[in-house]
N, C-alpha and C positions, 0 to 999 in steps of 0.2 A: 362293348357298348351294351347298355341295358336292352333287353328284349322289348321293353315298353316303348322305346323311342320311335320305331316305325309307326305304331298306332297313334302316338301323340302327334307325329308329323302329319299323318293323314287327317287327324282332327283339326290341326291348325290350317291345313290346306283347304278343308271343306267345312269350316266352322258354320254350324247352323245356330243362329243367334235368336234368343227369345224376344218376344215383342217388347219394345222399350219405351219408357217414359222419358221426359226431359226435365231438366232444371238448370239453374245457372251453371255455366261452364266451370268456374273455379270450385264450386261446391261439388260438382261431379268428379272433378279431378282429385280433390281432397278425399272424397268418399272412396274413390277407387284405390287411392294410395293407402288409406287407413284400414280398408276392409279386405284387401285381396288376400292377405295371408290366411284367412279362414275359409275362403271359398273353395268349392270342390273343383277338381280338374277334369271332371267328366264332360264330354261333349260328343256330339254325334259325328258319324262319318258323312260321306257325301250323298247318302240316300234320302235325306230329308226327314228321317225319324227323329222324334224328340225324346232324348234319353231322360229317364227319371232323374230328378234332381236338378235339371236345367230349367225347363219351362215351368216346372212345379215349384222352383225355389222362389221365396218371397224376400223382398228387401225389408230392412228395418222401417218402422213407422216413419212416415214423412218423406220417404225416399222414392215413392212411387206415384206416378200419375199416368193417365192414358193418352194415347194418340187416337183421335177419332178418325176413322176412315171407313171405307166399305168393309164391313164384317170384322173390324178390328176389336178384339176383346181387351179388357183391362189386363195388364200383365206387369211383370217386374220391369224395373227401369233400365235405362241405357247404361247406368253405372254398373249394374250387374253384368251386362254384356261385356263391358270393358274389362271388368274384373276377371271375367272368364278368359278373355283373350290374353290378358297380361299374365294371369296365373299359369295358363298352359305354356306361354312363351317362356316363362321363368323355369317351368319344370323341364321343358326340352333343353334349355340352356344348361341346367344343372346336370342333366344326363350327359350332354356333350362334354361338360367339364370334368366328369368322372375320370375320363381317360386323357384329358388335356387340361390339367389343373391350372396352367398359366393362361389359358385362353379366356379372353373377355372381349366381346365384340365392341367396336367403337362406331357410333353414328356421328357423322359431321353434318351440321345444318348450316347452310349459307343463307343468311337472312339479310335482306336489304330493306331497312326501315322496319315498320311494323312495331307493335307494342311488345311489352315484356310478358304478356299473358301466355302467349304460345310457347315462349321459352320455358316458363314454369310448368306448363302442361307436359312438354317433351321431357323435361328433367325429372319430373315426378314419375312419369310412366317408365322412363328408362331405368331409373333407380329401382323401381319396384320389380322390374323384370330382370335386373342384374346386368344391365348394359352400362357402358360409359357413353357420354354424349358431350360433344363440344360444339359451341355455337360460334360461327364466324360472322360477326355483325358488321355489315357494310353500311355506309350512308344511304339514305333513301334515294338519292339521285345518282347512285353508282351506275356507271355505263357498262355496256356489254363486255368490253375488254377487261375491266376490273373483275367482273364476275367470272369470266373465263379463266383469268389468271389464278383465282382461288380454286376453281374446279380442277385445273391441271395439277396444282400442288397436291390436292387431296387424292386425285387419281393415282399418283405415284407414291403415295404414303402407305406402306404395307401395314401400318398400325390401324388404318381406318378401313372398315368393312362395308360401310354404307354411307351414301351421300344424298341428302335431301335439299331441295331448293325452295326456300320460303321467300320468293320474289314475286313481283307483280306479273300478271299474265302478259303485259306488254313487254316485260324484260325477258320473257321466255322465248327468245328468238331461235331460229334454226341453228345459228352458230353456237349458241349456248347449249342447246340440246345435243348437238354433234360433239361437243367437247366432253360431255358426260360419259364416263365409262359404264357400259351396260351392266357389268357385273356388280357395280356399286350403286346402281340406280334403284333405290328402294321405293321410289315413288312411281316407277313404271312409266316414265315419260319418254324414254328413248325409242328410236325406231326399232331397234332389235327386240326390246321387250314387247312393244306393241305388235310387232310382226309375229312373234311367237304366240301371243295371245290370240291373234287373228287366225293362226293356223290350228288353234286348239291345243297348243303346247303349254298350257298354264303352269303345270308343275315345274317347268324349266325356265320360267320367267318371273319377273316381278309384276304384279297386277296393281294398278293405281289404287292406293288405299282409300282415296276419296270416292272414286267410282264404285268401289266394292262396298264401302259403307253405305252409299246411297241405295244400291240394289238391296242390300241386306236389311236396311231399316224399312224400306217399302215392303219387302216380303214379310217381315216380322210384324208389320202393322196389320197383318191379316189379309193383305191383297194377294190373290193368286196371279202370278205373272204370266202363266201360260195362256196365250191367245190375246193378251191385253195389247192395246195400242199405246205406245210410249212416244211422247213428243219431247225432244231435247231442244230447248230454245236458247239461243244466245251463247251457246258453248262453242269452243273452237279448239283446234290443236289436239294434243294428247288426251285431254279430259273428254272431249267429245267422242273421240275414237273408242276410248276405254268404256264409256257408258254404253255406246251402241253395241259393242261386242258382248258385254256382260248381260245386258237385257235380252239380246238375241239368244244367248245361251239358255236363258230361262224360258224360251218359247215366245217372247214378246215380239210384236211387230214394231220396229223403231223408225221414227222419222226425225229429221233434223231440220231446223229452220232458224234463220236470223230473225230478230225482232221486227225488222223492216219488211218482211216478206208480205206481198199483197194478199196472199191466201191464208194469212195467219189465223184469222177468226174462225174460218172453217176447220182448220187443223185442230185448233183448241177445242172446238165443239165435239170433234170426233175422238179426242184423246181420253183414255182412261187414267193415264198418269202423265203429269207434266213435270219435267225436270228443268229448272231455271238455271242456265249456265252463267247468267249475268243478271243484274237487277232489272226488274220490269220498268220500262220507261213510263212516265206519267201519262203520256198520250195513249197508251194502250189501256182500254177500259178493263177494269177488274171483272166486269160482268161477262167478258168473253170466256172466262174460265168457269165452266158450269159448277154448280154446287155439288159436292160429293166427289169431285175429282181429287185424286191424291197428288199433292204438290210438294216438290223438294226444292229448297234453295241450295243448289250444288255449285256454288261459285268457286272458281280457281282460288280466290283469295281466302277461302275458308281456312286453309292451312297456312296462311301467311300472316296471321296475327291481326287481321283487319275484319272485324265483325261488321257487317253492313246493316244489320238490323232488319234483314228480310227485304221483301218487295212490297211497297205500299199497295194496299188494296187487294192483295191476294187473299182469297177466302181461307180463314184459319181452321175451319172445321176439318179440312183435309191436309193441313200443312204439317210436314215433318220438321221438327224444330232444328234450326241451324246448329244450335249448341250440341245436340245429340250427334249430328253428322260430323261435326268437327272433332269431338272427343273420340268417337269410334274410329274415325280415319287416323287419328294420331296413334291409337292403340294398334290398328292394323299395320301401320308403318313399323311399329316396334316388332310385330310379328314377322314382317318382311326382313327386318334386321336379323332376327334369329335364323331365318332361312339363309340369309346371306352368309352369316357366320358358319353355318353348317356346310354350305357349299365350299366355303374357303377351306375349312378343315378337310373336307373330302379331297380337295385339290392337293393338299399337302401330303396326303397318304399315298402309299404305293398304289400304282395302277399300271396296267399295260398301256404303253404310250399309244396315242392315236397318231401314229407317225405316217406321213405320206412318203413312201419310199419312191425313189426315182428308178425308172425302168432302164435296163441295159439292153442293148442290141449288139452283142459281140460280133465282130467281124473276123474273117479268116482270109489271109493271114492277119495277125494282130497288128494294128497300126502302132506308131510310136506313142510313148507315154503322153507327150504333150498334145498329140492329135486326139487321143482318147479323152484326156482331161478337157480339152477345148470343145469336144463334141457333146459334152454333158452340161446342161445349164443348172447350176446349183440353186437350191432353195435360198430365199432371203434368210439371213441368219436369225432375224427376229422371229420368223415363222418357225424355224427349227427349234429355237429356244423355247417358244411357247409349247411346241409339241412334246418336249421332254420335261415339261413342268417347271421351267424357269419363269419367274415373274419379271415384268417389264423393268422394274427398278434393280434387278439383279444382273443385268447385262449392260455393257458399254460397247456400242457397235462401232466397228472400224470398217468403213466402206460397206459393201453389200454382203460379203461372205465371211467376215470374221467378227468375233466379239470377245471381249474379256468378261469373265464371270466373277462377280464380287464374292468375297469370302463370307458375307453376311448370310449366304445360303446355308452354310454349315450350322449356324445358330438356329435358323428356321427349321431345318430338318434334323436337328440333333437327336430326336426321339425315333427317327426312321431307322429301321434295321438295314444293315449293309447287304449288298448283293454278293455274288460269288466273285472271287478274286483269282484271276488267271494270269500266269506269267508265260510269255513267249521267249524262249531261249534257243540256242542252237548248238550243233556240234562244232568242233574246231573248223573254222571256215577256210575256203580258198581266198585269195586276195580279191576275188570278185564279189564276195558276200553270197549268202545262201538264201536270202529273201525273208528274213524275220519280219520286217515291216510289212511286206506283201502278205505274208501269212496272217499277221495280226489284223490287217484290214479285211482280208478275205473272210476271216473267221467272224468278225462282227457283222459284216454284210450278210453272211449266211444266217447268223443267229437272229438278227433283227428283221431283215428284209424277207427271209424265206421261212424261218421257224417262228417268227413273230414273238421273239423273246427280247425284252429290253436289254440292250448291250451298248457298251461304250468302249472305244479304243482310246488308250492314253499313250501318246508318242512323244519322243524327244524332239525338240526343235533342232534342225540341222544348222551347222555352221556354214557360212557363205564361202569359207576358204575352200573346202572340198568341192562345193558346187561349181566354182570357177577353176578348180584344179584338175583332178583326175577322176574322182569318184562320181561326180554328178550329184543330182538331187537325192532326197531321202523320203519322198512322199509315197513310197510303194511303187508298184509298176503294173503295167497291163491294165486289166479291168479290176484291179484292187488297189485303188489310189485314194489319197486325200486330195480334194479339189477346192479351189483352183491350185494346181501344183506350183505355178510360178509364184503365187502369193505365199504358199507354204515355204518355198525354198529361198525367197528373197525378202528379207526384212521382217516379214510377218507383222507383228505389232510393235517391233522395236525393242524387245526384251534384251537381245544380245547387245544392242547399242547402249542400253541403260547399264548393263553389266560392264561394258567397256569404259563408260564414263565414270562409274563408281570406282572400278579397279584403278584407273589411271589417276583419279583424284587422290586416292590413298597413296599411290606410288609417289606422286608429286609432294604430298605431305611429308613423307619419310625424308626425302632428300632436302626439302626445304628446312625441315627441323634440324637436320645435321648442320646445314649451312649457318643458320642463325645461332645455334648453340656454339658454333666454332668461332663466331665473330663478335659475340656480345658478352658483357659481364652478367653476373647473376641478376643484379638489380635492373639493368637495362632490359634484359630478356623478360624478367617478371613484369616490368612496367608495360612492355608491349603486349604480353600475353593477357594482362588484366589492365586495360587502358582506362584512363579517366574519360568518362562520358558525362558532359554537363557538370563537371566538377566532382563527379562521384565515381569511385572505383568499385566494381562489383564482379563477383565470379559468375560465370554462366553455369547452367545446370550440369553440363558434362564436366566442368572444372570442379564443381562441388563433389561430384562422384569420385573424381581422381583424389581429391583431398581425403575423402573417407577411406578409400583403399590404402592410402599412405598412412592412415592412422592419425591424420591431422583433423581434429574435430573443431574447426573454426570456420566461420562464414564471413568474417570481416577481413578483407585483404590487408588492411593496415596493421593487423595484429600478429601476422606471421613473423617468426624469428628469422634471422639470416639463414640458419640451417634449414628451416622449413621452406623458405623461399627457394633455396638451391635445390632441395629435394623435389619441390613441386615443379620448378621451371625446367629442370634438366632431365631429359630421358637418357642421355649418354649412350646413344645407339652405337653399337659396334658395326661399322660398315661391312666388315667381312662376314657378318652373320645374316645380312639381309636376304630374306627368301622371297620377298614380294616383288614380282616382275610386272612390267607394263605389258598390255595386251592389245591385240588388233585382230579383227575378224577377216583376215586375208592371209593366204599362204605366202610367206615371204622369208625365204631361207637366209637372206642377208641381215635379218634382225635377230638371228639366233645368238649372236655375240656382238655387243656394241660397247662403246665407251661413252659415258654421259658426263656432263658438267665441264666441257672443254671451253666454254665461253669465259671471257675475262671477268664477267660479272659474277661468276660462280666461285671466284677467288680460290681456285685450286682444289675445289671439292669434287674432283672427278673420280670415277670408279668404273669398273667393268660391270655391265648389266646385260640384260637380254629382253626380248619380246617373246611372249607366248601367244598362241592362238587364243582368242577371247574365251572360248568354251573351256579352256584349261584353267581359268581363273577360279580361285576358291569361292568367289562370290556366286559363281554358277552352281557349285556344289551346295552352298548354303541355300540358294533358291530352291534347289531340288529336294532338300531334306527338311526345310522349315514347315511348320504347321500353322503359323499365324504371323501377323504383322509384328506383334510383340516378340515372338520367338525369333523372327528374322533379325530384328534390331539387336537382340541380345547376342545372337550368333555373330553378326557383323562386328559387334563391339569386341568380342573375345578372339577375333582372328589375330594370330601371332604373325608379325611381319619381320621380326628380328629379335636379337638378344641385346641387352645392354652390356656394358663392359664388366659387369659383375656376374654375367651369365644368366640374368633373369629375363623372362620373356617381355617383349614390348608389343602391345596390342593396338588395334585401331582405336580402342577406347582411350588409351594413353595419349594418342595423337589428337584426340578431341574431334574425330571426324565421323563418329558413329551416326549421329543424327543426320548429317549431310548424306551419308551413304544410304540411309533408310529413305530419305526424301527421293533420291535418285531411283530407288528400287520400288517405290510405293505402288506403281502400276504394274511393274514386271511381275510382282507376286501373284497377280490374278491370272488364272489359267486362260488359254486362248481356245475358243470354241470354233471348230470347223466341221466339215462333213466329208463322208466318203462319196464315191461315185454313185452309190445307191441311196444317198441321202440320209445315212445313219450318222450319229454324232461322234465327234472325235475331239479330244482335248490334246492340244500341242503345247507342251510346257516344259521348259528347262531342257538342257542338253549337255550335261557334264561329260567330259572325256571318260571313256571306259577303261583307260589304263591308269592314269594318276588320280582319277576320281572314280565314282562308282557306276557311271554309265547307265543311269536310269532316269526316266521322266520324274516329274515332281510328286511328292507325297500329297500335296494339296489337290492336284488334279485327280489322283486316285481316290482320295477321300470324298471329294465332291461327287465324282462319278458313281461311287458305291452307294451314296445316298440317293442319287437321281434314278438309278436303275431299279431300286427296290430289292426286297428280299429274294425274289426269284430271278433277278436280272444278273448280268455278267459284266465285269470290267476286265478288259484284256489289255495288259501293258507289256512292254517289250524291254528286255535287258540287252545291253550292247555286247558284241563279240560272242564267244562261245560260252557254254554253260559254266565252264571252269572259271571264267572271269565274271561276266555279267550276272549270271544267276547266283553265284556264290556271294557276290557283293549285294545283290538284291536281298537275299535272305539275311546275311549277317550284319549289313549296315542299314539298308532302307527299312526292312521290316522291324529292326530294332528301334529305329527312329520313329516310325509311324505307329507301331503297335498292331499293325494289320497282319492277318494270318492268311497265307495263300491257300487256295483249294486245289489247284491243278497247275502242273507245268506242261506246256506244249513245247516239245523239243523238235526244232526244225532241222531236217537233213535233206541233202540232195544226193542224187546218184553220182554226180561229178565230184563232189567233195569226198564221198566214200571211196571212189576210185583213186583219188589222190592219196588218201590215207592207206590204201591197199598197195601202194607202190607205183602209181601212175606218174607220168612226167610232170615237171613243175608247171604251175599255172601262173601266168603273168597278166596283169591288167593291161588291156589294149592290144594283146597278142592273141591271134586265133587259137582256139583249143586244138590240141593234137587229136588224132583219130581215136586214141584210146577212150576219149571222152565223148565222142560223137557216134561211136559204134558199140554194139553190145559186147560186154566183157564181164561175164558172170564171176570169174575168179577174182578180178580186181575188186568188184563190189563186195564179195564175201570176205576178202582179206581186210578191206577197209572198214567193215562193220564193227571192228574192235573199238574204234573211236566212238561210234554211236553207243555201243554197250557200256563203255567207260562213262560217258556223259549221263546215261540213264542211272548208273550206279551213284554218280555224284548227287543227282536229284534225290535219290532214295536215302542218302545220308541225312537229308532234312525231313524225311517222312512225308513227302508230298507225292500223290499219284502223278504218273507221267503218261502223256499221250504223244506219240511220235507223229509229226506231220511231215510227210514226204512231199516236198515241193517239186512237182513233176515238170520236166522240160520235154520239149517235143522229140528230142533224140533218145529219151529213156524208153526202154522196151518193157513189155508186160512181165517178162521173166525177171528182169532186174528189180522192178517195182515190187513184185510178189516176194522176192527173196528178202529185200530190206524189211518189209512189213513182218515177215515171219521171224526173222532174226531179232527184230526189236521186241516182239512179244515174248520170245524165248528169254530175252535179257531182263524181263520184268516190267516192260511197259504195260500199262493198263490196256492200251490199244495202239495200233499203228495204222494210219490212214493216208492214202495218196490224195493230193490236193491239186485242183485245177483252176484255182481262182484267177491266176494270171490270164488265162485265156477265156474264162467263163464267168468271172465275177463271183459273187457270193454263192451262186448256184453250184459252182465247182468245189465249194468247201462245206456243203451241207453235211456230208458224212463226218467231217472233222468236227463240226458244231455239235452233232449228236453225240459223238464220242466224248467231247469235252463236257457236255451236259451230264452224261452218265457218270463220268469220272468225278465230277463235282459233288455228286450224291454220295460218293465214297468218303468215309471219314478221313480228314487230313490229320496226320499225327505230327504236325510240324514241330521242329525243334531247331535250335541254333547249333552250329558246329562246335562252338567253344564258349567258355565263360569269359566275359571281358575282364574279369578280375585276375586272370592269369597274367604272368609276366609277358611283356611284348614279344620276347624271343620265342616263348612257348606257343603263343598264338600264331606267329609266322610259321613255326615248324608244323603245327597242326594242319594249316592250310596246305603247305607244301607236300606233306605226306599223304593226307587223306584225300585231297582234291587232285593235285597234280600227279601223284604217284612217285614223288621224289624219295630217295633214300634218306636224305638229311639236307640241312641248309648249311651255308658257309657265309659268315659275316665278315665283311671287310673291316679294318680298323675304324674307318670313318663311320660305317654303319653302327658299330658297337658304341662308339663315342656318342652318336646321336641318340641311341636308345638309352644310354645312361643319362644323358641330359634331359630327355623328355620325361623319363621316370622321375628324376630329381625335381623337375618342374611340376609334377603332379598330373602328367598326361598319360600315365601308364595304363589306365583303365579304359582307353578308347578302343573301338574295334579296328581291325586291320583292313587296309585297302591295297591289295598287291598291284604294283605297276609292272606288268609283264607282257611280253609279246602275245598277241591273240592268235598267232598262226601255228602254235604248237602247245601241247600240254606242258612242255618243258620250257626252258629259257632260250632254246635254240630254234629259230623259226623253221629250219629245214628238217627238223625231226618230226615226222608225221606219225600217224597211227597212235600208239600208246607207248611212249618212251618209258623205260624202266631203269631203276638203280642209278639215277643221276643225282648229283649234288647240286642243289639250287643256290647259286651265288647271290648274295644280297650286297650290292655295291654301295647303297646309301639308304638312309631312312629319313623321311621328311614328315611334317605334320600339318594337317589342316584342322586347326583347333576349333575354328568357328563352325566348319562343316561337321567336325566331330569324328575324325579318324586319323590314324597314323598310316602313311603310305611308304612301304619299303620299295626300293627300286631294284628290279632284277635286271642287271645289265644296264646299258645306256638307254635312256628313254627320251625321245625327241618330243618337245611340247610346242614346236612350231614347224608345221609341214612346209615343204617346198613345192614349187611348181614343176611339172614335168616338161619335157621338150615341147610337147604339143598339148597345152592345157585345154580344158573344155571351153575356155572363153573364145577360142577360134570359131566356134559354132554358134555362139550366143549373139543374138541381134534383136533389134526392135523394128517392127514395121511402123514407120513414122506416120502412115496414113491411118491405120487401125489401132495403133499403140499396143499391138499384141507382141508378146515376147516369143522369140523363135530360138530353137536350138537347145533348150533345156531337156535333160533326160534324167 
């Protein structure tokens, strides 16, 4: 930004205006508009000096006259003053637009009645300064509610930067003033702006342009205000307050009085300056105002388009012309608009958040997760949103602690530089998990609450299946959690339910289409697909798209040939090739294999099918990888659900359901805003399976968070399962889709998992750990670090620095901790740090946060593992050998057949998403450590064309979990008195 801008802003804030003449208002406005281009932009600072070229500047002949008052010399006119204000406003705006070319402030004026003169004044001045202006003209008798309705609309309109009310003083009620947003109140009438003015914080508030014009015109008439007695008569509300504050700042003694005050005559006799806040009643003698007193007609309605013609009988020798006051006030309002625009731009730029972090008081022993969560009162989500720079119209609030964030934010912040991008992955885990979510949350709590660095966590939304099954919730744990944890784990904002509805609508469309095609002739089918409506047959938009894909360039349904009718109406789906399954967000093993269509009304169209868990739906993967609403619609449309009898793919678009799916998903695409235990922001969005899908939260959440944290901030996101699965897919699939480049990998390890990889006994969920895991065993730890070393090497394949986070448990010893950190650094980790966030919150991960910050300053040499143009088999082999350590791969005949089909259908250039066990680097879950020289068997290959990847199946892969003997739901209950959930963990 230009170095001249701060000087110009100071000049605008403390404009010293030359003594001014008056003339007719329209002439003044016209003169200002026609002459401002040639006027100088110099003006004084706040010290009262008169810069050369301002007071000495002369108007053209016929444009000047004098105001007579005590000591007032003849000087240049008010139009010159206005030109100075408008010219400086224009110059400041031009400088602001140098770095923000698309920025143009908009002033909205709500006008109830009044004449068109003030509209013309506003429009001319705004045009000259380079602003846009819009008038909302209401009837003169508009009520309070009508005015408030318009105010509320403008408050939430991000295109409008200032709002002025040209309404009668009687209409300016407390309710109207309370409705007005202080940051858009360019007339300075709200309590917030008046309060800041009263505290002497004028640079951070809007000052009433009318009151300011009054003070400046009196001062420029030659009156020295210091020590003068100022009487404000008949004014009330914001104008009265602003006048008093401004005159007092100049050293004047101010009094305020109604016209009916019994001591009015005495007050008038004492006053040096009289400000008339309303017209003088006829019963008040003009003689009460002594000759030589400076008098101003400063009525509220001066800016409402209602010239009153002054006050009868007021001595004119000291009267400051009302026209002067009105025009200068209008110009100063424009000046306030430029300030408003500048503040708005400043809010859009990166800044350190003014975040109120929540205090933690960790207890020992550490209570249950739900007790900790319930012991912390979250901030209201709208407060959190404002703290991190979200605008009111960019969030949709769900309850008190959750909100969706609108994608319009990306357009607003498109020029904002991204923050640092951090991925949290892990070593090959035990069935208990090693705490990646907990590390993610502990890290952002440390960065933001303790190191005061903007940071955002981006997490996957958990499925309710495991929540009620065996795994429990996924909100983190201990003193590193997302809160409220019950809302995080149960329903959230309904995204998974939307996915379930969309998925099952598509499944119903497939079987329904097969049924109707099998029971109807071509003509009957066509007539039902393109029905007569009011005697007219017409194609829908999606049907026109299908015609175009088929090469039928016709829009009139009656012109299709019999062959074209058949081609259009029949999809000829081969039931044996259907890959699209119904889904449910509940663990139910009895839905793994079912028979559908056994009712008599389905006319024998039965087939074997299955249910998957909802998060296994391709729609979830689409949600996680899309970058806009239009992109999501396109991805949903190209999802392949089956092949036809000629071997060609059948898509959701072919079935005509794309638009309906998009409607069901239109809210789910917006990321969900929540917070950690320490009040730092979290996005919870999308939760695709980490085996048959890529196991990462959404691209959109990451992109929005990277803009919000700013260039020096951090976004920390998590990949499912071990680094060999979640991290590899993050790099090769998610980063390919998003175009984002990671700066650091945080690799989570635990002593217990390393002991398991070193030859320790098996670990089973729900069964107490053996003594090898609860007692010190240096040899097991040392032997198991081979898995940690291998995962570090995998990260290094992609050229990204690695920081190892050792998630410490209370049974870990100092010797074990030191050994892991030392071996990790020897293996090539940038750093290795023990973490204690589970028991201490963000404070326990400060060392990790510092290590991540240092690693992020190291240049990332990120690269993909393979070129997507390679054949499918070669891409699979590259992952198997370079990442898993396999000797080679072995394709089943079915897998080879599918690869040939997908290649022939044009899908061979998609990235690979390996569906493999997460419990080993190999395909055998019981092979721990670093298995070598194994052949990786590929039993099948499937495609998620909408999401954009091919997924080979390594062995058998279950997509519908079952319930254990004792599910978590035994412990989950509701207190019917308090409505609090119990038993979640």
